Biopython code that builds the backbone (N, CA, C, O; Angstrom):
import numpy as np
from Bio.PDB.StructureBuilder import StructureBuilder

atoms = [
    (1, "MET", "N", (0.953, -0.996, -0.024)),
    (1, "MET", "CA", (-0.009, -0.061, 0.012)),
    (1, "MET", "C", (0.833, 1.228, 0.023)),
    (1, "MET", "O", (1.815, 1.254, 0.765)),
    (2, "SER", "N", (0.515, 2.374, -0.788)),
    (2, "SER", "CA", (1.128, 3.502, -0.781)),
    (2, "SER", "C", (1.323, 4.175, 0.562)),
    (2, "SER", "O", (0.473, 4.089, 1.448)),
    (3, "ALA", "N", (2.438, 4.836, 0.698)),
    (3, "ALA", "CA", (2.732, 5.689, 1.922)),
    (3, "ALA", "C", (1.784, 6.956, 1.512)),
    (3, "ALA", "O", (1.283, 7.505, 2.493)),
    (4, "GLN", "N", (1.557, 7.335, 0.663)),
    (4, "GLN", "CA", (0.647, 8.663, 0.209)),
    (4, "GLN", "C", (-0.587, 8.471, 0.928)),
    (4, "GLN", "O", (-1.083, 7.345, 0.925)),
    (5, "PRO", "N", (-1.189, 9.479, 1.587)),
    (5, "PRO", "CA", (-2.574, 9.409, 2.108)),
    (5, "PRO", "C", (-3.716, 9.504, 0.984)),
    (5, "PRO", "O", (-3.700, 10.216, -0.020)),
    (6, "ARG", "N", (-4.656, 8.658, 1.380)),
    (6, "ARG", "CA", (-5.726, 8.483, 0.232)),
    (6, "ARG", "C", (-6.441, 9.889, 0.132)),
    (6, "ARG", "O", (-6.858, 10.460, 1.140)),
    (7, "PRO", "N", (-6.569, 10.453, -1.234)),
    (7, "PRO", "CA", (-7.291, 11.739, -1.257)),
    (7, "PRO", "C", (-8.804, 11.440, -1.069)),
    (7, "PRO", "O", (-9.352, 10.389, -1.400)),
    (8, "LYS", "N", (-9.391, 12.496, -0.500)),
    (8, "LYS", "CA", (-10.823, 12.454, -0.151)),
    (8, "LYS", "C", (-11.696, 12.345, -1.574)),
    (8, "LYS", "O", (-11.221, 12.847, -2.593)),
    (9, "SER", "N", (-12.738, 11.800, -1.597)),
    (9, "SER", "CA", (-13.645, 11.762, -2.942)),
    (9, "SER", "C", (-14.159, 12.812, -3.220)),
    (9, "SER", "O", (-14.681, 12.913, -4.331)),
    (10, "ASP", "N", (-14.180, 13.987, -2.259)),
    (10, "ASP", "CA", (-14.667, 15.129, -2.736)),
    (10, "ASP", "C", (-13.753, 16.316, -2.773)),
    (10, "ASP", "O", (-14.144, 17.483, -2.773)),
    (11, "SER", "N", (-12.398, 15.889, -2.809)),
    (11, "SER", "CA", (-11.491, 16.936, -2.910)),
    (11, "SER", "C", (-11.629, 17.697, -4.049)),
    (11, "SER", "O", (-11.905, 17.151, -5.116)),
    (12, "THR", "N", (-11.451, 19.061, -3.950)),
    (12, "THR", "CA", (-11.535, 20.063, -4.883)),
    (12, "THR", "C", (-10.420, 20.944, -4.501)),
    (12, "THR", "O", (-10.255, 21.282, -3.329)),
    (13, "PRO", "N", (-9.647, 21.328, -5.465)),
    (13, "PRO", "CA", (-9.692, 21.058, -6.834)),
    (13, "PRO", "C", (-9.196, 19.826, -7.526)),
    (13, "PRO", "O", (-9.135, 19.730, -8.751)),
    (14, "GLY", "N", (-8.843, 18.881, -6.677)),
    (14, "GLY", "CA", (-8.251, 17.772, -7.410)),
    (14, "GLY", "C", (-6.599, 17.915, -7.689)),
    (14, "GLY", "O", (-5.950, 18.852, -7.226)),
    (15, "LEU", "N", (-6.111, 17.025, -8.378)),
    (15, "LEU", "CA", (-4.565, 17.334, -8.807)),
    (15, "LEU", "C", (-4.657, 17.660, -10.191)),
    (15, "LEU", "O", (-5.188, 16.882, -10.983)),
    (16, "HIS", "N", (-4.098, 18.935, -10.593)),
    (16, "HIS", "CA", (-4.080, 19.387, -11.945)),
    (16, "HIS", "C", (-3.049, 18.551, -12.856)),
    (16, "HIS", "O", (-1.842, 18.576, -12.617)),
    (17, "VAL", "N", (-3.547, 17.883, -13.810)),
    (17, "VAL", "CA", (-2.841, 16.941, -14.576)),
    (17, "VAL", "C", (-2.384, 17.611, -16.110)),
    (17, "VAL", "O", (-1.425, 17.184, -16.753)),
    (18, "ALA", "N", (-3.251, 18.720, -16.545)),
    (18, "ALA", "CA", (-3.068, 19.086, -17.950)),
    (18, "ALA", "C", (-3.779, 20.342, -18.135)),
    (18, "ALA", "O", (-4.685, 20.622, -17.349)),
    (19, "THR", "N", (-3.480, 21.116, -19.067)),
    (19, "THR", "CA", (-4.154, 22.140, -19.803)),
    (19, "THR", "C", (-4.277, 21.879, -21.261)),
    (19, "THR", "O", (-3.308, 21.602, -21.967)),
    (20, "ILE", "N", (-5.484, 21.975, -21.683)),
    (20, "ILE", "CA", (-5.758, 21.724, -23.190)),
    (20, "ILE", "C", (-6.720, 22.578, -23.911)),
    (20, "ILE", "O", (-7.568, 23.161, -23.235)),
    (21, "ALA", "N", (-6.706, 22.737, -25.239)),
    (21, "ALA", "CA", (-7.480, 23.552, -25.704)),
    (21, "ALA", "C", (-8.726, 22.758, -26.533)),
    (21, "ALA", "O", (-8.475, 21.787, -27.247)),
    (22, "HIS", "N", (-10.052, 23.266, -26.359)),
    (22, "HIS", "CA", (-11.182, 22.614, -26.934)),
    (22, "HIS", "C", (-12.182, 23.606, -27.112)),
    (22, "HIS", "O", (-12.415, 24.400, -26.201)),
    (23, "ALA", "N", (-12.902, 23.653, -28.373)),
    (23, "ALA", "CA", (-13.794, 24.534, -28.704)),
    (23, "ALA", "C", (-13.470, 25.944, -28.616)),
    (23, "ALA", "O", (-14.302, 26.808, -28.338)),
    (24, "GLY", "N", (-12.202, 26.169, -28.868)),
    (24, "GLY", "CA", (-11.729, 27.524, -28.755)),
    (24, "GLY", "C", (-11.590, 28.184, -27.378)),
    (24, "GLY", "O", (-11.462, 29.388, -27.156)),
    (25, "LEU", "N", (-11.640, 27.162, -26.480)),
    (25, "LEU", "CA", (-11.455, 27.510, -24.933)),
    (25, "LEU", "C", (-10.219, 26.704, -24.599)),
    (25, "LEU", "O", (-9.762, 25.813, -25.314)),
    (26, "ILE", "N", (-9.685, 27.138, -23.346)),
    (26, "ILE", "CA", (-8.710, 26.585, -22.676)),
    (26, "ILE", "C", (-9.257, 25.784, -21.467)),
    (26, "ILE", "O", (-9.853, 26.421, -20.598)),
    (27, "TRP", "N", (-9.118, 24.540, -21.343)),
    (27, "TRP", "CA", (-9.765, 23.698, -20.250)),
    (27, "TRP", "C", (-8.537, 23.164, -19.486)),
    (27, "TRP", "O", (-7.534, 22.761, -20.076)),
    (28, "ASP", "N", (-8.659, 23.180, -18.181)),
    (28, "ASP", "CA", (-7.881, 22.577, -17.162)),
    (28, "ASP", "C", (-8.409, 21.123, -16.809)),
    (28, "ASP", "O", (-9.594, 21.049, -16.482)),
    (29, "ALA", "N", (-7.680, 19.999, -16.840)),
    (29, "ALA", "CA", (-8.231, 18.795, -16.495)),
    (29, "ALA", "C", (-7.333, 18.414, -15.178)),
    (29, "ALA", "O", (-6.136, 18.657, -15.028)),
    (30, "TYR", "N", (-8.252, 17.725, -14.221)),
    (30, "TYR", "CA", (-7.810, 17.391, -12.955)),
    (30, "TYR", "C", (-8.028, 16.137, -12.625)),
    (30, "TYR", "O", (-8.935, 15.586, -13.249)),
    (31, "LEU", "N", (-7.353, 15.391, -11.665)),
    (31, "LEU", "CA", (-7.441, 14.017, -11.391)),
    (31, "LEU", "C", (-8.136, 14.003, -10.037)),
    (31, "LEU", "O", (-7.605, 14.543, -9.067)),
    (32, "ASP", "N", (-9.310, 13.398, -9.958)),
    (32, "ASP", "CA", (-10.129, 13.190, -8.820)),
    (32, "ASP", "C", (-10.298, 11.726, -8.592)),
    (32, "ASP", "O", (-10.384, 10.898, -9.499)),
    (33, "PHE", "N", (-10.347, 11.433, -7.148)),
    (33, "PHE", "CA", (-10.587, 10.030, -6.810)),
    (33, "PHE", "C", (-11.913, 9.885, -6.210)),
    (33, "PHE", "O", (-12.558, 10.761, -5.634)),
    (34, "GLU", "N", (-12.284, 8.488, -6.449)),
    (34, "GLU", "CA", (-13.473, 7.859, -5.718)),
    (34, "GLU", "C", (-13.128, 6.880, -4.853)),
    (34, "GLU", "O", (-12.258, 6.120, -5.279)),
    (35, "ASN", "N", (-13.571, 6.652, -3.695)),
    (35, "ASN", "CA", (-13.395, 5.569, -2.869)),
    (35, "ASN", "C", (-14.192, 4.332, -3.175)),
    (35, "ASN", "O", (-15.357, 4.484, -3.543)),
    (36, "ASP", "N", (-13.661, 3.062, -3.057)),
    (36, "ASP", "CA", (-14.305, 1.872, -3.343)),
    (36, "ASP", "C", (-14.256, 1.187, -1.821)),
    (36, "ASP", "O", (-13.239, 0.793, -1.250)),
    (37, "LEU", "N", (-15.563, 1.152, -1.339)),
    (37, "LEU", "CA", (-15.453, 0.500, 0.045)),
    (37, "LEU", "C", (-15.265, -1.069, -0.037)),
    (37, "LEU", "O", (-14.912, -1.680, 0.971)),
    (38, "HIS", "N", (-15.500, -1.724, -1.236)),
    (38, "HIS", "CA", (-15.085, -3.186, -1.365)),
    (38, "HIS", "C", (-13.482, -3.399, -1.692)),
    (38, "HIS", "O", (-12.894, -4.477, -1.604)),
    (39, "ARG", "N", (-12.954, -2.256, -2.052)),
    (39, "ARG", "CA", (-11.535, -2.477, -2.447)),
    (39, "ARG", "C", (-10.871, -1.325, -1.977)),
    (39, "ARG", "O", (-10.580, -0.488, -2.830)),
    (40, "PRO", "N", (-10.557, -1.093, -0.750)),
    (40, "PRO", "CA", (-10.122, 0.319, -0.110)),
    (40, "PRO", "C", (-8.666, 0.486, -0.540)),
    (40, "PRO", "O", (-8.251, 1.644, -0.484)),
    (41, "THR", "N", (-7.880, -0.378, -0.926)),
    (41, "THR", "CA", (-6.488, -0.373, -1.167)),
    (41, "THR", "C", (-6.321, 0.082, -2.716)),
    (41, "THR", "O", (-5.162, 0.259, -3.093)),
    (42, "VAL", "N", (-7.256, 0.267, -3.548)),
    (42, "VAL", "CA", (-7.361, 0.646, -4.816)),
    (42, "VAL", "C", (-7.572, 2.061, -5.122)),
    (42, "VAL", "O", (-8.553, 2.641, -4.657)),
    (43, "PHE", "N", (-6.798, 2.609, -5.806)),
    (43, "PHE", "CA", (-6.874, 4.158, -6.199)),
    (43, "PHE", "C", (-7.685, 4.332, -7.642)),
    (43, "PHE", "O", (-7.160, 4.136, -8.738)),
    (44, "ARG", "N", (-8.993, 4.718, -7.445)),
    (44, "ARG", "CA", (-9.828, 4.910, -8.522)),
    (44, "ARG", "C", (-10.169, 6.239, -8.883)),
    (44, "ARG", "O", (-10.853, 6.998, -8.195)),
    (45, "GLY", "N", (-9.555, 6.547, -10.228)),
    (45, "GLY", "CA", (-9.583, 8.001, -10.626)),
    (45, "GLY", "C", (-10.201, 8.386, -11.679)),
    (45, "GLY", "O", (-10.250, 7.594, -12.621)),
    (46, "LEU", "N", (-10.814, 9.657, -11.797)),
    (46, "LEU", "CA", (-11.673, 10.094, -12.911)),
    (46, "LEU", "C", (-11.120, 11.315, -13.330)),
    (46, "LEU", "O", (-10.343, 11.874, -12.556)),
    (47, "LEU", "N", (-11.398, 11.872, -14.502)),
    (47, "LEU", "CA", (-10.891, 13.149, -14.903)),
    (47, "LEU", "C", (-12.090, 14.221, -14.912)),
    (47, "LEU", "O", (-13.237, 13.970, -15.280)),
    (48, "ARG", "N", (-11.645, 15.398, -14.467)),
    (48, "ARG", "CA", (-12.586, 16.363, -14.408)),
    (48, "ARG", "C", (-12.050, 17.573, -15.082)),
    (48, "ARG", "O", (-10.993, 18.105, -14.744)),
    (49, "PHE", "N", (-12.899, 18.037, -16.156)),
    (49, "PHE", "CA", (-12.433, 19.180, -16.884)),
    (49, "PHE", "C", (-13.273, 20.429, -16.426)),
    (49, "PHE", "O", (-14.491, 20.479, -16.254)),
    (50, "GLU", "N", (-12.387, 21.376, -16.276)),
    (50, "GLU", "CA", (-12.957, 22.687, -15.991)),
    (50, "GLU", "C", (-12.756, 23.762, -17.033)),
    (50, "GLU", "O", (-11.611, 24.007, -17.414)),
    (51, "PRO", "N", (-13.821, 24.438, -17.532)),
    (51, "PRO", "CA", (-13.636, 25.499, -18.557)),
    (51, "PRO", "C", (-13.248, 26.640, -17.862)),
    (51, "PRO", "O", (-13.282, 26.780, -16.640)),
    (52, "PRO", "N", (-12.833, 27.552, -18.792)),
    (52, "PRO", "CA", (-12.315, 28.926, -18.151)),
    (52, "PRO", "C", (-13.587, 29.664, -17.629)),
    (52, "PRO", "O", (-14.725, 29.675, -18.098)),
    (53, "THR", "N", (-13.032, 30.328, -16.439)),
    (53, "THR", "CA", (-14.265, 31.201, -15.816)),
    (53, "THR", "C", (-14.755, 32.103, -16.769)),
    (53, "THR", "O", (-14.255, 32.266, -17.882)),
    (54, "GLY", "N", (-15.879, 32.774, -16.261)),
    (54, "GLY", "CA", (-16.535, 33.485, -17.060)),
    (54, "GLY", "C", (-17.797, 32.835, -17.737)),
    (54, "GLY", "O", (-18.195, 31.710, -17.436)),
    (55, "ASP", "N", (-18.392, 33.643, -18.680)),
    (55, "ASP", "CA", (-19.524, 32.851, -19.402)),
    (55, "ASP", "C", (-19.066, 32.319, -20.699)),
    (55, "ASP", "O", (-19.064, 33.005, -21.722)),
    (56, "SER", "N", (-18.634, 30.951, -20.645)),
    (56, "SER", "CA", (-18.216, 30.161, -21.827)),
    (56, "SER", "C", (-19.446, 29.320, -22.220)),
    (56, "SER", "O", (-19.543, 28.850, -23.353)),
    (57, "GLY", "N", (-20.290, 29.153, -21.366)),
    (57, "GLY", "CA", (-21.592, 28.306, -21.959)),
    (57, "GLY", "C", (-21.246, 26.947, -21.692)),
    (57, "GLY", "O", (-21.926, 26.072, -22.228)),
    (58, "PHE", "N", (-20.259, 26.621, -20.919)),
    (58, "PHE", "CA", (-19.741, 25.310, -20.541)),
    (58, "PHE", "C", (-19.744, 25.080, -19.129)),
    (58, "PHE", "O", (-19.370, 25.997, -18.397)),
    (59, "ALA", "N", (-20.117, 23.973, -18.632)),
    (59, "ALA", "CA", (-20.083, 23.709, -17.125)),
    (59, "ALA", "C", (-18.942, 22.636, -17.052)),
    (59, "ALA", "O", (-18.562, 22.117, -18.101)),
    (60, "PRO", "N", (-18.371, 22.277, -15.823)),
    (60, "PRO", "CA", (-17.293, 21.436, -15.656)),
    (60, "PRO", "C", (-17.983, 19.993, -16.219)),
    (60, "PRO", "O", (-19.199, 19.807, -16.197)),
    (61, "ALA", "N", (-17.062, 19.064, -16.698)),
    (61, "ALA", "CA", (-17.412, 17.806, -17.154)),
    (61, "ALA", "C", (-16.406, 16.773, -16.607)),
    (61, "ALA", "O", (-15.214, 16.984, -16.380)),
    (62, "ARG", "N", (-17.072, 15.644, -16.436)),
    (62, "ARG", "CA", (-16.287, 14.590, -15.666)),
    (62, "ARG", "C", (-16.704, 13.330, -16.598)),
    (62, "ARG", "O", (-17.762, 13.149, -17.200)),
    (63, "THR", "N", (-15.384, 12.399, -16.523)),
    (63, "THR", "CA", (-15.505, 11.044, -17.045)),
    (63, "THR", "C", (-16.049, 10.116, -15.996)),
    (63, "THR", "O", (-16.271, 10.603, -14.888)),
    (64, "THR", "N", (-16.243, 9.093, -16.160)),
    (64, "THR", "CA", (-16.343, 7.993, -15.389)),
    (64, "THR", "C", (-15.110, 7.624, -14.769)),
    (64, "THR", "O", (-14.062, 8.129, -15.172)),
    (65, "VAL", "N", (-15.122, 6.747, -13.776)),
    (65, "VAL", "CA", (-13.610, 6.102, -13.358)),
    (65, "VAL", "C", (-12.910, 5.418, -14.522)),
    (65, "VAL", "O", (-13.338, 4.428, -15.116)),
    (66, "ILE", "N", (-11.727, 6.098, -14.786)),
    (66, "ILE", "CA", (-11.044, 5.392, -15.946)),
    (66, "ILE", "C", (-9.705, 4.963, -15.583)),
    (66, "ILE", "O", (-8.981, 4.390, -16.397)),
    (67, "ILE", "N", (-9.328, 5.232, -14.329)),
    (67, "ILE", "CA", (-7.908, 4.919, -13.709)),
    (67, "ILE", "C", (-8.122, 3.999, -12.603)),
    (67, "ILE", "O", (-8.933, 4.380, -11.759)),
    (68, "ILE", "N", (-7.529, 2.789, -12.417)),
    (68, "ILE", "CA", (-7.729, 1.984, -11.353)),
    (68, "ILE", "C", (-6.179, 1.485, -11.325)),
    (68, "ILE", "O", (-5.643, 0.915, -12.275)),
    (69, "GLU", "N", (-5.614, 1.753, -10.224)),
    (69, "GLU", "CA", (-4.191, 1.582, -10.013)),
    (69, "GLU", "C", (-4.087, 1.149, -8.483)),
    (69, "GLU", "O", (-4.964, 1.492, -7.689)),
    (70, "ALA", "N", (-2.910, 0.331, -8.064)),
    (70, "ALA", "CA", (-2.644, 0.030, -6.838)),
    (70, "ALA", "C", (-1.988, 1.076, -5.880)),
    (70, "ALA", "O", (-1.986, 0.901, -4.661)),
    (71, "SER", "N", (-1.496, 2.042, -6.408)),
    (71, "SER", "CA", (-0.957, 3.278, -5.636)),
    (71, "SER", "C", (-1.342, 4.655, -6.299)),
    (71, "SER", "O", (-1.632, 4.811, -7.485)),
    (72, "TYR", "N", (-1.298, 5.549, -5.400)),
    (72, "TYR", "CA", (-1.518, 6.971, -5.730)),
    (72, "TYR", "C", (-0.572, 7.479, -6.726)),
    (72, "TYR", "O", (-0.951, 8.353, -7.505)),
    (73, "GLU", "N", (0.626, 7.018, -6.778)),
    (73, "GLU", "CA", (1.691, 7.393, -7.631)),
    (73, "GLU", "C", (1.244, 6.964, -8.992)),
    (73, "GLU", "O", (1.210, 7.719, -9.964)),
    (74, "GLU", "N", (0.878, 5.607, -9.000)),
    (74, "GLU", "CA", (0.598, 4.940, -10.285)),
    (74, "GLU", "C", (-0.590, 5.646, -11.042)),
    (74, "GLU", "O", (-0.636, 5.824, -12.259)),
    (75, "ALA", "N", (-1.563, 6.027, -10.101)),
    (75, "ALA", "CA", (-2.865, 6.660, -10.718)),
    (75, "ALA", "C", (-2.278, 8.107, -11.175)),
    (75, "ALA", "O", (-2.701, 8.539, -12.247)),
    (76, "VAL", "N", (-1.504, 8.755, -10.577)),
    (76, "VAL", "CA", (-1.077, 10.261, -11.188)),
    (76, "VAL", "C", (-0.233, 9.848, -12.375)),
    (76, "VAL", "O", (-0.360, 10.581, -13.356)),
    (77, "GLY", "N", (0.577, 8.860, -12.490)),
    (77, "GLY", "CA", (1.232, 8.713, -13.650)),
    (77, "GLY", "C", (0.445, 8.398, -14.862)),
    (77, "GLY", "O", (0.797, 8.831, -15.959)),
    (78, "LYS", "N", (-0.642, 7.638, -14.705)),
    (78, "LYS", "CA", (-1.673, 7.166, -15.732)),
    (78, "LYS", "C", (-2.213, 8.432, -16.240)),
    (78, "LYS", "O", (-2.091, 8.758, -17.421)),
    (79, "ALA", "N", (-2.868, 9.218, -15.272)),
    (79, "ALA", "CA", (-3.333, 10.468, -15.832)),
    (79, "ALA", "C", (-2.509, 11.339, -16.527)),
    (79, "ALA", "O", (-2.884, 11.949, -17.528)),
    (80, "ARG", "N", (-1.365, 11.427, -16.024)),
    (80, "ARG", "CA", (-0.402, 12.332, -16.841)),
    (80, "ARG", "C", (0.063, 11.779, -17.973)),
    (80, "ARG", "O", (0.531, 12.526, -18.833)),
    (81, "SER", "N", (0.026, 10.594, -18.149)),
    (81, "SER", "CA", (0.403, 9.987, -19.528)),
    (81, "SER", "C", (-0.558, 10.177, -20.677)),
    (81, "SER", "O", (-0.122, 9.906, -21.796)),
    (82, "PHE", "N", (-1.805, 10.603, -20.567)),
    (82, "PHE", "CA", (-2.587, 10.973, -21.619)),
    (82, "PHE", "C", (-2.217, 12.132, -22.314)),
    (82, "PHE", "O", (-2.111, 13.147, -21.626)),
    (83, "ASP", "N", (-1.963, 12.237, -23.696)),
    (83, "ASP", "CA", (-1.598, 13.240, -24.577)),
    (83, "ASP", "C", (-2.798, 14.237, -24.899)),
    (83, "ASP", "O", (-3.969, 13.918, -24.692)),
    (84, "ASP", "N", (-2.453, 15.344, -25.369)),
    (84, "ASP", "CA", (-3.686, 16.481, -25.603)),
    (84, "ASP", "C", (-4.774, 15.902, -26.291)),
    (84, "ASP", "O", (-5.921, 16.178, -25.940)),
    (85, "ARG", "N", (-4.517, 15.016, -27.370)),
    (85, "ARG", "CA", (-5.448, 14.242, -28.249)),
    (85, "ARG", "C", (-6.440, 13.517, -27.482)),
    (85, "ARG", "O", (-7.646, 13.764, -27.513)),
    (86, "GLN", "N", (-5.829, 12.520, -26.725)),
    (86, "GLN", "CA", (-6.638, 11.798, -26.007)),
    (86, "GLN", "C", (-7.550, 12.545, -24.890)),
    (86, "GLN", "O", (-8.715, 12.232, -24.645)),
    (87, "LEU", "N", (-6.885, 13.497, -24.308)),
    (87, "LEU", "CA", (-7.654, 14.366, -23.359)),
    (87, "LEU", "C", (-8.839, 15.084, -23.895)),
    (87, "LEU", "O", (-9.911, 15.269, -23.320)),
    (88, "GLN", "N", (-8.463, 15.478, -25.145)),
    (88, "GLN", "CA", (-9.646, 16.291, -25.914)),
    (88, "GLN", "C", (-10.672, 15.358, -26.270)),
    (88, "GLN", "O", (-11.791, 15.839, -26.448)),
    (89, "GLY", "N", (-10.509, 14.014, -26.423)),
    (89, "GLY", "CA", (-11.308, 13.148, -26.940)),
    (89, "GLY", "C", (-12.200, 12.762, -25.617)),
    (89, "GLY", "O", (-13.430, 12.756, -25.657)),
    (90, "LEU", "N", (-11.510, 12.468, -24.543)),
    (90, "LEU", "CA", (-12.201, 12.345, -23.121)),
    (90, "LEU", "C", (-13.320, 13.424, -22.857)),
    (90, "LEU", "O", (-14.479, 13.152, -22.544)),
    (91, "LEU", "N", (-12.849, 14.571, -23.013)),
    (91, "LEU", "CA", (-13.637, 15.892, -22.739)),
    (91, "LEU", "C", (-14.838, 15.807, -23.610)),
    (91, "LEU", "O", (-15.967, 15.953, -23.143)),
    (92, "ARG", "N", (-14.586, 15.544, -25.029)),
    (92, "ARG", "CA", (-15.790, 15.565, -25.765)),
    (92, "ARG", "C", (-16.866, 14.497, -25.379)),
    (92, "ARG", "O", (-18.075, 14.677, -25.522)),
    (93, "SER", "N", (-16.296, 13.382, -24.881)),
    (93, "SER", "CA", (-17.205, 12.377, -24.580)),
    (93, "SER", "C", (-17.904, 12.659, -23.158)),
    (93, "SER", "O", (-18.917, 12.058, -22.798)),
    (94, "ALA", "N", (-17.302, 13.564, -22.450)),
    (94, "ALA", "CA", (-18.091, 14.040, -21.114)),
    (94, "ALA", "C", (-18.913, 15.113, -21.087)),
    (94, "ALA", "O", (-19.656, 15.400, -20.148)),
    (95, "LEU", "N", (-18.775, 15.805, -22.258)),
    (95, "LEU", "CA", (-19.636, 16.999, -22.589)),
    (95, "LEU", "C", (-21.084, 16.509, -23.096)),
    (95, "LEU", "O", (-21.238, 15.493, -23.775)),
    (96, "PRO", "N", (-22.031, 17.282, -22.718)),
    (96, "PRO", "CA", (-23.488, 17.036, -23.180)),
    (96, "PRO", "C", (-23.487, 17.369, -24.830)),
    (96, "PRO", "O", (-22.809, 18.280, -25.307)),
    (97, "ASP", "N", (-24.313, 16.527, -25.586)),
    (97, "ASP", "CA", (-24.413, 16.711, -26.921)),
    (97, "ASP", "C", (-25.109, 18.102, -27.165)),
    (97, "ASP", "O", (-26.049, 18.520, -26.488)),
    (98, "PRO", "N", (-24.530, 18.759, -28.213)),
    (98, "PRO", "CA", (-24.958, 19.953, -28.654)),
    (98, "PRO", "C", (-26.472, 19.966, -29.108)),
    (98, "PRO", "O", (-26.845, 19.072, -29.867)),
    (99, "GLU", "N", (-27.348, 20.915, -28.693)),
    (99, "GLU", "CA", (-28.523, 20.737, -29.072)),
    (99, "GLU", "C", (-28.955, 21.538, -30.561)),
    (99, "GLU", "O", (-30.093, 21.422, -31.017)),
]
sb = StructureBuilder()
sb.init_structure("model")
sb.init_model(0)
sb.init_chain("A")
sb.init_seg("    ")
for serial, (resi, resn, name, xyz) in enumerate(atoms, 1):
    if name == "N":
        sb.init_residue(resn, " ", resi, " ")
    sb.init_atom(name, np.array(xyz, "f"), 0.0, 1.0, " ", f" {name:<3s}", serial, name[0])
structure = sb.get_structure()
């Protein structure tokens, strides 16, 4: 088990992992964790995308849990391994469909 303390599931702002461009805006990507009561030694991470402040017309978007690792460090490494193209695809899939 990692020596790193387990992040709280409601931690905000999370761990910043990247800044990407999408739809003409700059988005920040954060790694958030969800606890698993059945497997407390596993680090389950999701990505949260925050749009720029102001009236961009976008709300924050979240993926489902996409990172499951045995340690905090491995989860962070996995999140930081995504390139801009992959992060943009994850953001597109997390945003609501345009009307």
